[in-house]
matplotlib code that plots the C-alpha trace (Angstrom):
import matplotlib.pyplot as plt

x = [66.0, 66.4, 67.9, 71.0, 70.8, 74.1, 73.6, 75.2, 74.4, 74.3, 74.1, 76.0, 75.4, 78.0, 75.8, 72.9, 75.3, 76.6, 73.2, 71.8, 74.9, 74.6, 70.9, 71.6, 73.9, 70.6, 69.8, 73.0, 70.9, 69.2, 71.4, 75.1, 76.6, 79.2, 80.0, 79.2, 78.9, 78.8, 77.5, 75.6, 78.5, 80.3, 77.1, 76.7, 80.2, 79.8, 76.4, 77.6, 80.7, 79.3, 75.7, 74.2, 70.8, 69.8, 70.6, 69.7, 69.4, 69.2, 67.4, 69.0, 72.7, 75.0, 76.0, 73.1, 69.8, 68.7, 66.3, 69.0, 71.2, 68.3, 67.7, 71.4, 71.5, 71.7, 71.6, 68.4, 68.7, 66.0, 65.7, 64.9, 64.9, 66.2, 65.5, 64.5, 62.0, 58.5, 57.4, 59.2, 57.4, 54.9, 57.7, 59.8, 57.1, 56.7, 60.3, 59.1, 61.1, 60.6, 60.2, 60.6, 62.0, 62.1, 65.2, 66.1, 65.7, 64.0, 64.9, 61.3, 60.7, 63.9, 62.6, 59.3, 61.3, 63.5, 60.4, 59.0, 62.2, 62.1, 58.6, 58.9, 62.6, 64.1, 67.3, 67.1, 70.5, 70.9, 67.7, 68.0, 66.0, 65.4, 63.6, 61.4, 60.4, 59.6, 57.5, 55.5, 54.8, 53.5, 51.3, 49.8, 49.1, 47.5, 45.4, 43.8, 42.7, 41.0, 37.2, 37.2, 38.7]
y = [204.0, 205.7, 204.0, 205.7, 206.3, 206.6, 209.4, 211.0, 214.6, 215.2, 218.8, 220.9, 224.2, 224.7, 227.0, 224.6, 221.8, 223.6, 224.7, 221.1, 219.7, 222.4, 221.6, 217.9, 218.5, 218.8, 215.2, 213.3, 210.7, 209.8, 210.8, 210.5, 212.1, 209.7, 211.4, 214.3, 214.6, 217.7, 216.0, 213.0, 210.9, 211.4, 210.5, 207.2, 206.2, 207.0, 205.3, 202.1, 202.1, 203.1, 201.7, 204.4, 204.0, 207.5, 210.1, 213.8, 214.3, 217.5, 217.2, 219.8, 219.1, 219.8, 216.2, 214.0, 214.9, 213.3, 211.1, 209.9, 209.0, 206.9, 205.1, 204.0, 202.6, 199.0, 199.8, 201.7, 203.9, 206.0, 209.3, 212.8, 215.2, 218.7, 221.0, 224.6, 223.2, 222.3, 221.0, 217.7, 216.7, 214.2, 212.5, 212.4, 210.6, 208.1, 207.0, 206.0, 208.8, 209.6, 213.3, 216.4, 219.5, 222.8, 225.1, 227.1, 224.3, 225.4, 223.8, 222.9, 221.4, 219.2, 218.1, 216.9, 215.0, 213.3, 212.3, 210.8, 208.9, 207.5, 206.2, 205.0, 204.6, 201.2, 199.8, 198.2, 196.5, 193.6, 194.1, 193.9, 196.7, 194.7, 192.0, 194.6, 196.0, 192.4, 191.8, 195.1, 194.1, 190.7, 192.3, 194.6, 191.6, 189.8, 192.7, 192.6, 189.0, 189.8, 190.1, 193.3, 196.8]
z = [-31.5, -34.8, -37.8, -39.2, -43.0, -44.8, -47.4, -50.4, -51.2, -55.0, -56.2, -58.7, -56.9, -54.1, -52.0, -52.1, -51.2, -48.2, -47.0, -47.1, -45.3, -42.6, -42.1, -41.9, -38.9, -36.9, -37.9, -37.2, -35.2, -38.5, -41.4, -41.9, -45.0, -46.3, -49.6, -51.9, -55.6, -57.8, -61.0, -62.2, -63.4, -60.0, -58.3, -60.3, -59.4, -55.7, -55.4, -57.1, -55.0, -51.6, -51.8, -49.6, -47.9, -49.1, -51.7, -51.7, -55.4, -57.5, -60.8, -63.1, -63.4, -66.3, -67.3, -66.3, -64.8, -61.5, -63.4, -65.7, -62.6, -61.2, -64.6, -64.6, -61.1, -60.1, -56.4, -55.5, -52.4, -50.9, -52.7, -51.5, -54.4, -53.7, -56.6, -57.6, -60.1, -59.0, -62.4, -61.9, -58.7, -60.3, -62.2, -59.1, -57.1, -59.9, -59.0, -55.5, -53.9, -50.2, -50.8, -53.0, -51.4, -53.2, -52.9, -51.0, -48.4, -45.2, -41.9, -41.1, -44.5, -44.2, -40.7, -42.3, -45.0, -42.4, -40.4, -43.6, -44.1, -40.6, -41.2, -44.8, -45.6, -46.1, -47.3, -50.8, -50.7, -53.0, -55.0, -58.7, -60.2, -63.4, -61.3, -59.7, -63.1, -64.2, -61.1, -61.6, -65.2, -64.1, -61.5, -64.1, -66.4, -63.5, -62.6, -66.1, -65.4, -62.1, -62.2, -60.0, -60.6]

ax = plt.figure().add_subplot(projection="3d")
ax.plot(x, y, z, "-o")
ax.set_aspect("equal")
plt.show()
């Protein structure tokens, strides 16, 4: 049985927004769109309020970039970036995102992303991002003390 991921679609381009929602109708057994945001500030409010399992996140938006949205979050959902800009891919994967889809989104590419989500996606409810950063720093410090690479 597939797990249902509650998702928020975040994109300032109405046409891209509509296309993604339309393509997601083929994946209602896995993804349920519970809200939509047209800018970063609206996205922050909805994510904090609704605590989704997943966000489809555009990078270039007029008020906040997708990366700025992520930095301001206390709740950390799974992230699938949807953007027209390929130059942000490395930075996106440094955020532990599930995937990075270039616009215009193609049906087969979204299918691959949903499969990845099913295999690797998890709910991060109740995790304090500050604690995770502290744990990572401690692991890096510990790694320096170990006698092997």
